N, C-alpha and C positions, 0 to 999 in steps of 0.2 A: 537457686542459680538460674538466671534468665537464659532463655534460648536465643541464639543468634539467628536461627532460621527455623521457620515453621513450614513444613511440607504439606501442601493442600491438594487433596484429590477432589475433582469436580465431576459429578455424574449428572448428565443432562446439559446439552450444548445448544439449547434454543435461545430465545431472546434474552433471558436473564443470564444463562450460562455464558453466552457470548459477551454480554455486558460485563460480567465479572472478570473474564479473561482480559478484556480490553482495559478494565480498571487496573488490574494488578500489573499489566504490562506498561500502562501509561504512568502509573503512580510509583515510580521507582523509590520514592521516599516513604512509602507506606510501611512503616516499621514500628507499630505501637510497642512501647516498653523496650525498644531497641532490637526486637526480633523482626526479621523480614519474612513476609509471606511469599512462598515460591510454589508454583503449581508443578507437581511431580507426577501427575497422572490424570487422565480424562477418560470418560466413558459416555457413549450415546448409542442410540439405536443403529445409526449408520455412520461408518467412518468416512465413506466416500461422498456423502452429501455435500453439495457446494455450501460454503459458509463465508460470510464476510470477514473472517478472521482466520489467522494461520494456526493450525494445530500440528503441523508437520514435525515440529521438534519436541512434541510432548509425548511421553509414553502413553500408549493406547491400551485400554482394557475392554474387551468385548462384553465382559460380565461386570456390572457395577458392584456386585457383591464381592468379587475378587479385588476390585479397587478399594472397597471399604475396608477389607482385611489386610491390605498390603502393608508390609513393614516399611515401605517408603512413604507412607502417608501419616501425618500427625493429626490433621483436621479433615473430616469428610464433609463435603458439601453436596447435598442432595437437591437437584433441581429437575428431577425427572417428572414429577407430578403423579397424581393418582393416589387413592387411599390404600391400595394394596399392590400386589404384584412386585416388580423389581424395586420400586421405591421403598416399600416397607421392608422387604427382605434386606436391602442394602443398609438401611438405617439401623435395623436390628443387628446386622453383622458388625457394623462399626461400633455400636454401643457395647455389644458383647466383648469386643476386642479392647474395650476401654478407651475408645477414641471419641473426642468431642465431635458433635454433629451440628451443622448449620443447615437449615432447610427453608425453602420458600413454599412448602407444600401444605396449603391450608386444609385440603381434604384429609391428608394423613394425620395432622394434628387434631382436627375436629373429630375424627372418627376413632383414632387410636391413641390420642394424646395421653390419657391416664396411664395406660400400660407402658408406653414408651418413656414417660416421665419416671415411673417406678424403676424401669430398667436403667435409665441414665443415672438416677440418684444412687442406685445400688452399686454402680460401677464408679461413682464419684466423678462423673464427667458431665459437661454442659450439653444440653439439647436446646438450641436457640432457633427462633423462627420469626424474627422481626419482619422479614420480607413477606410472610404469609398473609398479612393483613395490611391493607392500605399502602402497599409498595414501599416507597421511600418516606412515607409520613409515619412518624414513630408512635403509632397507637399502642403497640405491644409494650414498648418501654414505658410509655406513660402509665399504663395500668399496673405493670409488674413492678415498676421501680418508683416513679414519682407519686403514685397514689397509694403506696403501701401503708401510709400513716392515716388513711381516711377509710370510712365505710362507704363504698360506692353503692348507690341505689339503682342507677340505671345508666345504660349506654345506648345511644341511638344515632343513626346517621346513614349516609350514603356510602356504601361499601363496594359498589360495582360500577366501574367507569363505563363499561359498554352500555348498561341500562341507562345511566345518567346521560350519556351522549344521545341515545335514541330518544328519550323523553324530551331532552332539551331541543333537539332538532324538530321533533313533532310540534313542540310549542311555538318555536320561533318561525318555522317554515310552513306550518299548516299542512304537513304531509302525513301520510298514513304510516302506521307501524311497519308494514311490509316494505314500503318504499325506503324508509330510513334504515331499516335493518340491512337491506341489500347494499345501500351506500356504505354502511358501517363495515360490512364484509369486504367491500372493494378497498376501503381505506385501511384495513387491517385492525380496526377496533373490535370487530366481532369475528369469531371463528366460523369456519365453514359449517360446522354443527354448533349453533349458538345456544343449545339447550341449557347448558350449565349456567350461562349468564342470564339469558332472558327468562328462564324458568325460575330464577331466584335461588338456585342451589349454591352457586358460588358465594353469594352474600350470606347464605345460611351457614356455610362452613365458617366464614369469617366471624359472624356474630356469635357463633357457638364458642369459638376460641376466646373472644373478648368477654363473654359471659363467665367463662371459667376463670379468667384472670381477674375479673372485677369482683366476683362473689366468692372466690376461694372454693369452688366446686370443680368436680371433674367435668370435662366437656361432654356434652350429650347431643350430638347432631341429630339423632333420631327423634328427639323431643321437639325440634323446631317446627313451628307451623309456617309453611312456605307457600307463597303465591307470587308468581312472576308477573312480567309486564306484557306478555304476549296477548292478553285479552284487553289491554287498555286501548280504547277507541279514541280516534281524533275528536269525536264528538264530546267525549268526557273531558278531554284537555281543554277544548274551547269553552264548554260550560263552566268548568272549574275556574277558568280565567275570568269569566263574567262574575263569578262569586268572590273573586279576590284571591284565588289560590293557584298554585302550580302542583302538578302531580309528580311525585318522586318515588322511587323504590326505596323504602325505609326499612332498615334492619334494626331491630330493637331488642333489648334484654332488660327486664325489670325484676328486681328482687323484692319480695314481701315476706311476711310471716308465713304465708302459705307455701312459698317456694319460688321458683324462677319461671318466668314466661319469656320465651324466645320466639320472635316472629319476624317474618319478612313479607312485606306486602306493599302494593302501590298505595300511596297515601297523599291526601291533600295537605299541602303546607302553605301557610299564608305567604303571599308574595313578598312581604317585608322580612320574612324570617331568613336567617343566614343560610339554612339548607336550601331554600328556594333560590338563593343567589349563586349557589355552587353549580355552575353550568358545565357543559361539555363533558369531558371524561374525568373531571375532578372527583375526589372522595372527600367526605367531611364527616366529622363525628362530634357529638356532645357526650361528655362524661359528667355525671352529677354525683357529688359526694356530700355527706352530711356536714362536713367541716369546711371543705374548700369551696363548696358550691358548684357552679357549672363551669366547665372548661370546654372550649371549642377549638378543634384543630381541623385544618383543611390542607390538602395538597394532592400531588399526583398519586394515584392508586395503582399504577402499572407502568410499564415501559422499561426498556433496557437499562437506562442510566439510573433512574430513581430506585428501582428494585435491586439492581446490582449494588448500589450504595448501601442499602439496608443489609444485604448479605455481608458486605465488607465490614459494616459496623459490628455485626455479630462475630465475625472472624477476629476483629480487634478485641472484643470482649474476652474471647478465648485466650488470645495472646497476652493480654494484660492480667489474666488470672482472676477476672471478675467471677464471683460465685454467688448464685442465687438459686432458689428452687426453680424448676422448669415453669411451674405456674406460680401464683402468688404465695402459695404455701407448699410444703413438702408433699409429695405424692401420697404418702401414707396418712396424711391428715386432711386431705381434700374432703370436703363435705359431699355426701351423696347429692346428686342433682335431683331435686324434687320438682317435676314439672307442674305448672298450674294449668288447669283446664281453661283454654281460651274462651270458652262459652260463658265463663263467669266474669270476664274482664269488661270494664266499662270504657266506652269511648263514644265520641261524637261520630256521626256518620253522614256520608253523602249518598243519597239514593236517587238513581235516575230511572224513570219509568218511560216506556214508549206506549202511548195509549191512543185509542181511537178519538177522533175529533168529534165528540158528541157531548150533549149536556149531562151533568151529574157525575162525570168521571172524577173530577178533583174531590168532590164531596165524598164519593165512595172510598177513595184512597185515604183521605184524611180520617174518615170514620173508622176504617180498618186499623190504621195506626193507633188511633186513640183507644180503641177497644183492646189493643194488644199492650198498651202502656207505653207507647213511644210518643214523646213530645216533639213537635215540629219547631225548629228554630227559625228557618227561613225557607222561602219558596221562590222558584223561578220557573216561568213558562216562556219558552222562546222558540217559536217555529224555526225549523232548520230546513233549508232548501234540499229537496230530493229525499227527505226522510220518509220512511214508510208510515210513520204516524207522528204524533205530536210529543216531543220530549218534555217531560216534567221533571224538575230537579227539586229535591227537598234536602235540607240539612237538619239533623236532629240534635237535641241536647244529649248529654251523656246517657247511654243506655247499655244494659247488659247485652252481650252479643247473642245469647240464647233468646232473649226477648225479641231482638231485632230480626234474627233469622226466622223465628216463628211468624212474625208479622209479614216478612217478605214472602213466605210460603203462602200465606192467605191472600196477599195482594196478587200474586202470580196467577191465582185461579179466578180473579175477577174477569167477567166477560169482556170488558173494555180494554184490558191490559194485553198488549200484543206480544210481549216477551218477558221473561223473568227479569225483575228489576236488577239493575247493576248496583252493587254495594262497594263503596270505597270508604276507608276510614279517614278521619281528619286528625292530624297530628296533635298530640298533647304536649309535645316538646316546644 
């Protein structure tokens, strides 16, 4: 028998929570399968905080756990954020009470997804998180539903709009990281404390979730290798452009017979590549399967409207009775996550050296690389005004990371080298 009304409790009234309340208020006809979604309770850290939407007529709960357990709530929506604390406690309370849960919390799913999936499935209720990755762009549904008939080998793309905005502005405007970050904070693209974004941790949470969905394994955020964009210099962006590349923060997950390699790092992408064309705060993702081949999706990765729409889509799935495992396979059959040592991975590389302007420097660098087993693909020497030394840029053929790191260690000790060489990887996608 279908329900005529679904009572929704919303914990977290920030950008996404406000967007969801506005959506449900504006879309009076939002009634999948004939049942209407009605907000019957809200919770947030502050009841009196000024908000651009009205909550005066909604029942208020100081404690999100009490909201999650309330008999007046059929679906619990968690938009608090954070991998632990009240967000985790409230989600667990809702699941223990046998209530479907919808969340946009990537940290919670990336770090506790396996145990929460097991709890949800033991209670026979959905745990949905479309909005946790790429906002309103349906990356989660693509992997969990559309790709279930294929063997996915890799996923890779741009998963953090803040970083993409900063790198895009550095590229087009010729401004430093610090200058563009300050602007992004003024415009609301970056938080007052931007560490989660610019440090690569937000993207790592998201790619950990996508890896679990793609490869049928439990999410393992702790195994991700993470490098942010805070050390990307304008000089590298300019030199990469001279070589025909743009620098993007790429999150990737690759499956092989050895296991799974999950990485987030600044990467050189050919200017003609679709990921290089994704500018501003856009997100973009490649999914590669053995049967379907390569799929590319692009869209807004954040924002009130797009992310709230993704939350609403999950609510609709609950209301229509859609049933799937939390990940691509039931929690009890998820494969153990076997991390691959990144030192064994092969990739092409960009190396930037700052050296003294004296004879024999290039020969010394080249000989050191050759002795280490690193093959040079291209070379660029371009004096830069006001630079402390002469920048030299090399790109290499594919080489094991351990070999490349050993070579860099040796080059850093050469008398003519003024600072440790800068290493950036070149995209294989």
